[in-house]
N, C-alpha and C positions, 0 to 999 in steps of 0.2 A: 554285426560280426557273428559268424557261424559258431555253433556250440563247440567247445574245446574239450577233448578227451585228455584230462590232466594226467592220466596214467600212461599216455602215449607221448614219448619224446618227440616223435615226428609231428604230431598235432600241435604241441606246444611251440616248437621251433617255427613251424609254418605260421602260427598266429603272431609270433614275435616278428618274423620277417615282414608280415603284412603291415605291422605298425611302423617298422623302419622305413618301408617303401612309401609311406603316406606323405603328402605335402606337409611341410613343417607345421602349418596351422592345424593339421588334423592329427598330429602325432599324439598329443596329450589326450584328446577325446577318445582315440582308438585304444590308447594304453589303459585309460580308465575303464573302458568297456571290457578289455581283456582281463583286467584284474578284479572286476566286480564279483565273479563267482569265488575267487580266491580270498578276497578281502572286501566284503560288502561296505559301501561308502556312499555318501550323498554328493560329494564333490572332490575334485583333485586339483592340486596346485604343484607347480614345479618352480624352483629357483636355481638358476645356473649363472655362473660368472663368465661364461664364454660366449654369451649372446649380448652384444652391445645394444642391439635394437630393442629386444624385449626379454630381459632376464626373468621376469615373472610372467607365468602363464597359468590360467585357471580354466576349469571346465566343470560343468555339473549344475547343481541347483543355483539359479540366478541370484537369489537373495543372499546366498553365502559367497559365491564367487565375486560378486560386485563389492563385497566388503573386505575381502582378503587383501592384505598389504605385504609388500616386500619386507617392511620393518618387522611384522609379526613373524614371518618365516625366518628372517635373519636371527631373531632372538631364539626361535625354536631350534635352529641349526646347532647352537651350542650344546643342546641337550641330546642330540642324536649322534651316537658313535658311528664313525665311518665303518661300513661293512657289516653292521648288525642292525636290523630293523628295530625301531623303538615304538612302543605303544604306551600312551598315557594321556593325561588331560592338560590342555594348554589353551590360551586365548588365540583363536584364529577366526577371522571373519567377524570380529567384534564381540565374541562371547567365548566362554570356555567350552571346549568340545573334546570328546574322546577321539584321539587321532592315532593313526599309524603312519610313521614317517621312516624314510629310508634314505641314507646318504651314500652316494656312489663311491666305490673304492677307487675307480680309475679316472674320475673326472673332477678332481679338486673338490670332492664333497658335494656335488650337485644334489639338491634336496627334492624329494618327492613326498608330498603330504596328502594323505587320504583322510577326509573328515567324517565324523560321526560313525566310526567303525565300532565293532563289538568291543566291549571292555575286557573280555577274557584274554589271557595271554595267547599270543599267536603261536600255534604249533611249530615246532622246530623245522619240520619239512616245509611248511608253508613259508616260514621266515627265510629259509635258505633259497627257496624258489623266487620269492619276491625280490630278494637282494640280487640274485643272478639276472633276473629280467631287467631290473633298473640299471644294473651295471652295463648290460648289453645295449640298452636303449641310449644311455648317456654317452657311451663310447661312440655309437653311431652319430648321435647329435653333435658331438665334439668334432668328428670328421667333417660333417656338413658345415659346421660353423667356421672351421679353419680353411675350408675350400669352398666358399659359398658361390652362388650364382651372382653375376654382376649386379642385378637389381637389389638382391638382399644385402650385398656388401655396401652398396650406396646408402641404403636405409640405415644400416648399422653405423656407418661413419657419420651420417647426418645426425642420428640420434645421440651418438656419443659426443659429438661436437656441441650439440645444443645443450645437453646436460652439463658439459664442462662450462659452457658460457653462463648458463643460468646459475649454476652453483657458485661461480666466481662472483657474479653480480650480487647474489644474496649475501655471500660472505663479506664482500666489501661494504654493502649497505648496513649489515648488522654491526660490523666493526666500527663504521662511522658513527652510527647511532650510539653505541656504547661509549665511544671516545667522547662524543658530544655530551652525553649524560655525566660522565666523570668530570669533564672540564667544567660543566655547569655547577656540579655539587662541590667542586674544589675551589670555585672562583671566590677570591677574597672580596670582590666588589659586591657580592650578593649576600643578603641575609638568609637565614634558614628558610623562612617562609617563601621568599622570592625564588630561592634555588629549587625548592620542592615544586613550586608552580611551574617553573621553567622546565624542569625534568619531566613533569607530567605532560606539558605541551609537546615536548620533543618526542616522547613515546607515542602520544596520540598521532602526531604528524607522521611518524615513521610507519604506523599501522595503515594510515590512509594512503600513503605513498606505495606501500607494499600491495595493497588491494588494487590501486590504480594501475600499477605496473603489470600486475597479473592479467589485467583486461586488455592491455595494449599489445599489439603485434604489428606495427607498421613495417612496410618493406624498406622504406627509407626514412632517415631522420635528419633534421637540421642540426648541424654541428653547433651553431650558436645556442639553439634551444637546449640541447643536451648539456652544453657547458654551463648555461644558466641554471639548469637543474642541479648540476654538480656544485656550483657555487652556493646555491641555497642549502644543499645538503651539508656543506662544510662551514656554513656561516656560524653555527654555535661554537665550533672549535675556534674559528678566527676571532670570535668576540670575547671568549672567556679564557682561552689558553694563554699562557705566558709566551708561547712561541709565536713569532710573527709569520703569517701565511699570506703570501702574495699570489694572486691568480691572474693569468693573462689569457683572455679569450682568443679564439682563432682569428678574429678580425673579419676576414672574408667569410662568407657563408654560402653553402651549397648543400643540397641533399646528398647524403652518403648512405651506403647500406647500413641498416640498423645494427647488424652484428658488429660492424666496424666502430660505429659511434659509441655503442654501449661497452664494447671491449676497451675503447680508449678511456671511457669514464671509469671502468673497473680498475685498469692499471693505474690511473691517476690516484684514485682512492687508496689503492694498495700501497703505492710508493709513498704517498703523503703520510699515511698512517705509520708506515715503517719508519719514516724519518722522525715522526713525533715520538717514537719509542726510544730514540737515541738520547742518552743522558745529557750530552753536551750541546744538542742542537738548539739554536736560538732563532733561526730564520729558515723558512722553506719557500721556494718559488716553484710554481707549477704553471705550465703554459702549453697551449696547443698551437700548431702551425699547419695550415692547410694549403696544399698546392694542387695542381692538376693531377698529380700522380700519387700523392700520399698524404696521410694525416699523421703528423709527428707529435708525440707527447714528450715533454721534458719536465722532469722533476729534479730540482737541485736543492741541496741543503748544506749547511755549514758545520755539520757534525765533525768532531775531531776523530771519531772512530773510523777504522778501516773495515768496510763491509765487503764480504765475499760475494761473488756472482753465483755461488752455489749455496748460499744461505737459504733458510726456509722461505723467507719473503721473496728472494730472487727466483727461486724455483716456482713459486706461485705466480710471479709475474710472467715467467716463460710460458706457463700453462695457459694463462688467460690470453696472452698475445697470440699463442699458437692457434687458438680456436678461431681467430680472425686473420690468420696468415701473417701476423705481425712478428717483428724481430726486436729483441731486447739487447741493449748494450748498457753496461754499468761501468762508470769510471770513478774509482774511489781513490782519493789521495789522503793519507793521514795528515791531520792538522788543517786540511784545506776543504774537505767535504766530499760529497758523493753526488754524481749526476747520473740519473737514469734516463735513458732515451729509448722510446719505443716507436717504431715506424710501422704504420699499417698501409700497405698498398691499396689504392682505391680500385684497382682491377686485379684482384688476387689471381684470377685464372690466367692472366697474361703475365703478371709481374713475378709470380712465383713458379719456378720450374717444378714439374712433378718429381717427387722423390721416389726412388726405387723401393722405399719402405712403405709406400702407401698401401700396398696390397696386404700388409701384415695386420693381423688382429691384435688388440691390445695386449693379450697375454703373450703372444709371440714377440712383441716388442720388448716385453719384460725379459723374456728368455734371451733375446738377442743382445740386450744390454749386458747380461751376464757373460755372453760370449765375448763381447768387446773388452771385458775386464779379465779375460783369460780363465774364467771359472769353469770347473768341471760340472758335469751333469748333477753330481751329488751336491755340490756347493750351491748351484742354482736352485735345486729343489729345496734346500734348507732356507735359502734366502727368500724364496717366494711361498714357502709353506705348502708345497705341492709334492706329489710323488715323483720319484726319479723316472719312472716309466712315462709319466706325462711329459716330463722335460724332453725325453728322447723323442717322443711323438712330435712335440713342438719343433725341435731341432730339425727333424726330417722334413716337416712342412716348410720351415724357413728356407732350407737349402733348395727345396723345389720351387718356391715362389720367387726367390732371388736368382734362380738359375745359376747357382754356384755348386761346387762339388765338395767343399770342405768348410769346417767351422772357421778356419782362419780367413778364408775368402769372404765369408759372410760378415765376420767381424770387421775386416778392412773396408768392405762396402758400407757397413753401418757407420763407421767413423768418418768416411768420406762424405756421407749424407748428413753428417751433423747430428747423430743420435744424442740423446739426453746427456747432461753433465755426469761425470763419474759418480759412483756410489760413495756416499759419505761414510767415514768410519763411525 
């Protein structure tokens, strides 16, 4: 990058424009080079919530950037006031470093962190200039994120869906292991020594399974094999819990997409564990049914409680199923029990019609949900903890992408497309 005359507004704005016009992969490196004379640093990192494909980006010294994590930056974000650059010491890249960090005022607090910067306080003029540059860059990045190229949009959707699937699987596995541990430790049929040994074995097996799963990435999976793994995972609960758990395998077997098989496993675990949390439940039945067109999961319990389809567990089921194009129905009758049915099409591309909402980014869907509830921009901003200006920007993009002219039309289209359940009080 050519030398910048910081006393010349034209020179500075031309340099910022060059950063904005760069390919997305080059924005942060160019920004780092732009800021180096203003704030000397060894590496730069950014954390944004409007990029589903890659919210964390780094550039600079390899030994530092390779060690920077989004967890570190998320913790640091709580210390950085929006609109005022912060300078101090915090753990980034695996060790404590002197940092200069700035949170954007116009883009939901998007964070820029410069590492190994001078320890002296940043002069006010430099701080104001740094803040203005980051605000301009993030506003431009937000525009590009909300109106992306088709290839970038496809990567973002794929990455978001994969993160959702993996998170759901890990959550279900952890919950199953913890429930099994508690069932073992509470089992009246085991002595203290035997219970401790069984709990140790369960924890060790869970770690082995976690490492094995992390190494596997098959394109297709056998439904019978995945169900056998599910049965083994639930076996300690079946053995030591007072609740009777019946499992029915799919019977027929055929390869199905791995994301479908493991989504079915995750919803089964989630529904079974939710049933076990009901005080009055005595029996739970879980089964899979495989046809040419669909894999159906059914989990039925005899709990006397009436469970809502908008409960926390139900919302989690909807999220897991959606990652593999599945649909969830819940039939709950007081005194008779609850039946959860999840159907996964085996050819989602043909079985599921495209939704007009597919073009919307995750944050735009959040804002659109507010529109369907009749909320004002101010109320949506408070609900999502973002600025009202950002909400207006999202609404404008939503109307453009949905090719509608009013908030009411967007809300009606969203309801027709089956947008998420209503917000809970």
